[in-house]
C-alpha positions in Angstrom: 55.3 156.0 33.3 57.1 158.7 34.1 59.6 158.5 31.1 56.3 158.8 29.0 55.4 162.0 31.0 58.6 163.7 30.4 58.8 162.9 26.8 61.9 161.6 26.6 61.5 158.8 24.2 61.7 161.8 21.6 59.3 163.8 19.5 59.6 166.5 22.3 59.8 170.1 21.8 61.6 172.4 24.4 63.2 175.7 24.5 67.2 176.3 24.4 68.5 175.3 27.6 70.4 178.2 29.2 73.5 177.5 31.6 76.0 177.1 28.4 77.1 181.0 27.9 78.1 181.7 24.1 79.2 177.8 23.4 76.0 176.9 21.4 77.1 180.6 19.2 80.8 180.0 19.1 80.0 176.4 17.5 78.1 178.1 14.9 81.0 179.9 13.9 83.0 176.6 13.3 79.8 175.5 11.0 78.1 173.2 13.8 74.8 174.8 14.6 73.8 172.3 17.5 70.9 174.2 19.0 69.4 174.6 15.5 66.1 175.9 15.6 63.0 176.0 13.0 63.0 179.3 11.2 59.8 179.1 9.7 58.4 181.4 12.5 60.8 183.9 11.8 60.2 184.3 8.1 56.7 184.0 8.9 56.7 187.4 11.1 59.8 189.0 8.8 59.0 188.2 5.4 60.7 191.1 3.8 64.3 189.8 5.7 63.8 186.3 5.3 65.7 185.4 2.4 68.5 187.4 3.5 68.7 185.9 6.7 68.3 182.5 5.6 71.4 183.1 2.9 73.7 185.0 5.5 73.2 182.0 8.0 73.8 179.6 5.5 77.1 181.5 4.7 78.3 181.9 7.7 77.5 178.1 8.8 79.5 176.4 5.6 82.3 179.0 5.4 84.2 177.2 8.4 83.8 174.0 6.8 84.9 174.7 3.4 87.8 176.4 4.8 88.6 173.7 7.3 88.7 170.9 4.2 90.5 173.1 2.0 93.4 173.8 4.3 93.4 170.1 5.1 94.4 169.3 1.5 96.7 172.1 1.4 98.6 171.2 4.5 99.0 167.6 3.1 100.4 168.5 -0.7 102.5 171.4 0.8 104.2 169.4 3.7 104.8 166.6 1.2 106.4 169.2 -1.1 108.6 170.9 1.9 109.8 167.6 2.8 110.9 166.4 -0.7 112.7 170.0 -1.1 114.5 169.2 2.2 113.2 172.5 3.5 111.4 170.6 6.7 111.8 168.1 9.4 109.8 164.7 8.2 109.2 163.9 12.0 107.7 167.4 12.8 106.0 167.7 9.6 104.3 164.3 9.5 103.2 165.1 13.2 101.6 168.5 12.2 99.7 166.6 9.3 97.8 164.0 11.8 97.1 166.4 14.0 95.3 168.4 11.1 93.7 165.1 10.4 92.6 164.5 13.6 90.9 168.3 14.0 89.2 167.4 11.2 88.0 164.1 12.7 86.6 166.0 15.9 84.8 168.3 13.5 82.9 165.5 11.8 82.0 163.7 15.0 80.4 166.5 16.6 78.4 167.5 13.1 77.3 164.0 12.5 76.1 163.7 16.2 74.8 167.6 16.5 71.1 166.4 16.7 72.0 164.0 19.5 73.7 166.4 21.3 71.0 168.7 21.2 68.6 165.9 22.6 71.2 164.9 25.3 71.1 168.5 26.5 67.5 169.3 26.6 66.9 165.9 28.6 69.5 167.0 31.2 67.3 170.2 31.4 64.1 168.3 31.6 65.2 165.9 34.0 66.8 169.0 36.2 63.1 170.2 36.2 61.4 166.7 37.4 64.2 166.5 40.4 63.3 170.1 41.4 66.7 171.0 41.0 68.0 174.5 40.5 70.4 174.2 37.5 73.8 174.9 38.1 74.6 177.6 36.0 78.2 177.2 34.7 77.6 179.7 31.8 80.3 182.1 33.3 83.0 179.3 33.4 82.1 178.4 29.7 82.7 182.3 28.6 86.0 182.3 30.6 87.2 179.1 28.7 85.9 180.4 25.5 87.7 183.9 25.8 91.1 182.3 26.8 91.3 179.8 24.2 90.6 182.3 21.7 92.7 185.1 23.2 95.8 182.9 23.4 95.8 181.4 20.2 95.0 184.5 18.1 98.1 186.5 20.1 100.3 183.5 19.5 99.0 183.2 15.8 100.1 187.2 15.3 103.3 186.8 17.1 104.1 184.0 15.2 103.1 185.8 11.8 105.5 189.0 13.2 108.9 186.9 13.8 108.2 184.8 10.4 109.8 187.6 8.6 113.0 187.1 9.8 113.0 183.1 10.7 111.6 179.6 9.4 111.8 180.0 6.1 109.7 176.8 5.7 106.8 178.4 7.7 106.9 181.2 5.7 106.5 179.5 2.7 103.9 177.5 3.6 101.8 180.9 5.3 102.4 182.4 2.1 100.8 179.7 -0.1 104.3 179.3 -2.0 104.2 183.1 -2.9 107.4 184.6 -1.2 107.6 188.4 -1.4 110.6 189.9 -1.6 109.5 192.8 0.5 107.9 192.5 4.0 104.9 195.0 3.1 101.7 195.1 5.1 99.8 193.2 2.7 102.3 190.3 2.9 102.1 190.4 7.0 98.2 190.5 6.6 97.4 187.9 4.3 100.0 185.8 6.2 98.6 186.5 9.6 95.1 185.7 8.3 96.3 182.1 7.2 98.1 181.6 10.4 94.9 182.3 12.5 92.6 180.4 10.3 95.3 177.5 10.8 95.4 178.1 14.5 91.4 177.9 14.8 91.6 174.5 13.2 94.6 173.1 15.2 94.0 174.6 18.4 90.6 176.2 18.7 88.4 173.7 17.5 89.4 170.6 19.9 89.2 173.3 22.8 85.7 174.2 22.1 84.7 170.8 21.7 86.5 169.9 24.5 84.7 172.7 26.5 81.3 171.1 25.0 81.7 167.5 26.1 83.2 168.8 29.5 80.2 171.1 30.3 77.7 167.9 29.5 79.8 165.5 31.6 79.4 167.9 34.3 75.8 168.4 33.9 75.1 164.8 33.9 77.1 164.2 36.9 75.6 167.1 38.9 72.1 164.9 38.4 73.9 162.2 39.6 74.9 164.1 42.7 71.3 165.5 43.2 70.4 161.7 43.5 73.1 160.7 46.1 72.4 163.6 48.1 68.6 162.4 48.5 69.8 158.4 48.9 72.4 159.7 52.0 69.7 161.4 53.5 67.5 158.3 53.5 70.4 156.0 55.4 69.6 158.3 58.4 66.0 157.0 58.6 64.4 153.6 57.8 62.9 154.9 54.0 59.5 153.2 53.0 58.6 151.3 49.7 57.0 154.5 48.4 60.8 156.3 48.8 62.2 153.5 47.4 60.1 153.6 44.4 60.7 157.0 43.7 64.5 156.3 44.0 64.2 153.5 41.6 62.4 155.7 38.8 65.0 158.3 39.1 67.9 155.8 38.8 66.3 154.4 35.8 66.1 157.8 34.2 69.8 158.7 34.8 70.8 155.2 33.9 69.3 155.5 30.4 70.9 158.8 30.3 74.0 157.1 31.1 73.6 155.2 28.1 73.2 158.0 25.7 76.1 160.4 27.2 78.5 157.2 26.6 77.1 157.1 23.0 77.3 160.3 22.0 80.7 161.5 23.9 82.7 158.4 23.5 84.3 158.8 20.1 84.5 162.5 20.5 86.4 161.9 23.8 89.0 159.7 22.3 89.7 161.9 19.6 90.3 164.9 21.8 93.0 162.9 23.9 94.4 161.3 21.1 94.6 164.8 19.3 96.1 166.7 22.5 98.3 163.8 23.5 99.8 164.0 20.0 99.9 167.8 20.2 102.2 167.6 23.4 104.1 165.1 21.4 104.6 167.6 18.8 106.1 170.1 21.3 108.5 167.6 22.4 109.8 166.6 18.8 110.2 170.4 18.4 112.3 171.1 21.2 114.3 168.2 21.2 114.8 167.5 17.4 115.5 170.6 16.0 118.9 172.2 16.9 119.5 175.4 18.2 120.5 176.8 14.9 116.7 175.9 13.4 115.0 176.8 16.7 113.2 180.2 16.5 110.7 182.9 18.0 107.8 181.0 15.6 108.6 177.5 17.2 108.2 179.2 20.7 105.1 181.2 20.0 103.6 177.9 18.4 104.3 175.8 21.3 103.2 178.0 24.0 99.6 177.8 23.2 99.7 174.0 23.1 101.9 173.9 26.3 99.0 176.1 28.1 95.7 174.7 26.2 96.5 170.6 25.8 97.3 169.8 29.1 94.1 171.8 30.7 91.7 170.1 27.7 93.0 166.8 28.8 92.3 167.4 32.7 89.0 169.0 32.0 87.5 165.9 29.7 88.8 163.3 31.8 88.0 165.1 35.7 84.3 165.8 34.7 83.9 162.6 32.8 85.3 160.9 35.9 83.0 163.0 38.0 80.3 160.9 36.8 81.8 157.6 38.2 82.3 159.1 41.6 78.9 160.1 42.1 78.0 156.6 40.9 79.8 155.0 43.4 78.6 157.5 46.1 74.9 156.3 45.2 76.0 152.6 45.0 77.4 153.0 48.4 74.6 154.7 49.9 72.3 151.9 48.8 74.3 149.3 50.3 74.3 151.0 53.7 70.4 151.3 53.5 69.9 147.5 52.7 72.6 146.5 55.6 70.3 149.2 57.6 66.5 147.4 56.7 68.4 144.1 57.1 68.1 144.6 61.1 64.0 144.6 61.0 64.0 142.1 57.9 60.8 140.6 58.7 59.1 144.2 58.2 61.3 145.7 55.6 61.8 142.6 53.3 59.8 144.0 50.6 61.7 147.2 50.8 65.1 145.2 50.7 64.5 143.5 47.8 63.6 146.9 45.7 66.9 148.1 47.0 68.6 145.0 45.8 66.9 145.4 42.5 68.6 149.0 42.0 72.1 147.9 43.4 72.5 145.2 41.0 72.0 147.7 37.7 75.2 148.8 37.0 75.4 151.6 35.1 77.8 152.3 32.1 81.5 153.4 32.5 82.5 156.8 30.6 84.9 155.5 28.0 86.9 157.0 25.4 85.4 154.6 22.3 85.9 151.6 24.7 89.4 151.8 24.5 90.1 154.2 27.6 88.1 154.1 31.1 87.6 157.9 31.5 89.0 158.4 35.4 91.7 160.5 37.3 94.2 158.0 36.9 94.0 158.8 33.1 95.4 162.3 33.2 98.2 160.6 34.9 98.9 158.0 32.5 98.4 160.4 29.3 101.4 163.0 30.7 103.5 159.9 31.5 103.3 158.4 27.9 103.9 161.5 26.4 107.1 162.2 28.8 108.6 158.9 28.0 107.8 159.4 24.3 109.6 162.7 24.6 112.5 161.1 26.3 112.6 158.3 23.9 113.0 160.8 21.0 115.7 162.9 22.9 117.6 159.5 23.6 117.5 158.6 19.9 118.8 162.0 18.9 121.5 162.0 21.5 122.6 158.5 20.2 122.4 159.8 16.6 
């Protein structure tokens, strides 16, 4: 069996695949070591620094999770206090709290499935090798996306901190841990900037990095399907024999098994990403429509800008790469159907071949979904943005009536 020879059923060892840029390193910073490797060999060869290496690695990997959970506890408690003291709008603070919790849920979902993600990435790489296909390197695109995410969110966070000295007392209280300094000195600015950067890392950078991971895996898998689609399309212009169809069947079976794993691993992650980014866009609409001109400040502007830029891009990237899988499956099935019709002209001699082709066509690939609630297809982009716009107009209408 091909599957057995390729050792896809588990228990394989394989080097970390290239083509993902610095994505694995960035995920380590967020406390998710997807491509963790056994460090026993390093400990044997560098016994002097082994202990130090292990401790530093553990501290770095566990630092962000600790900060993440402490910030969630603080955010929920502090916003409740601010709302009780009527220093903040309930609608805005409730939305921010839910987005915070969704970011934590995304982190836990990826952390829980990091072993499955590693297996999935390596299996894609092994099948590419089996197909004798040159692996498409998307590391440059991934690195650019990661750099833009960090740059946009960090600049926005620092500008928020700068303008907070004269505006938005509720934000000033929150980001100073309720420790308001009378004089805006350098230490106050530094502490506040650090807290804002951490908050932006949780709310904006973490979902963006996970979205890049999901989109990359979707794209890699759709590339494998595209390769099979190209091979089948070439067969349409010649009458394929039984041996060629059997090869197609084996490849189709491998990709079918991989499709089940992709859906299992990324379905919940895609759902949480779509929910969090859709809610983030709603938060922006609430900020612009609910707050009056006296309450609105540069802080709110610089807080909304990274959301307006990155959130739509995240939704488009995840849905576009996920829906590319469906389009390639449609290509494969269309070509197989045409081959079946072509073989029908010589039914007497091609009866066995036609039966093999028909058996392949009968196998339906699983659809890529967001937790089974939404099917990932291009129309989902329009429906998501349409829902956000409708919600925004509803909020604006309620504000005008009040």
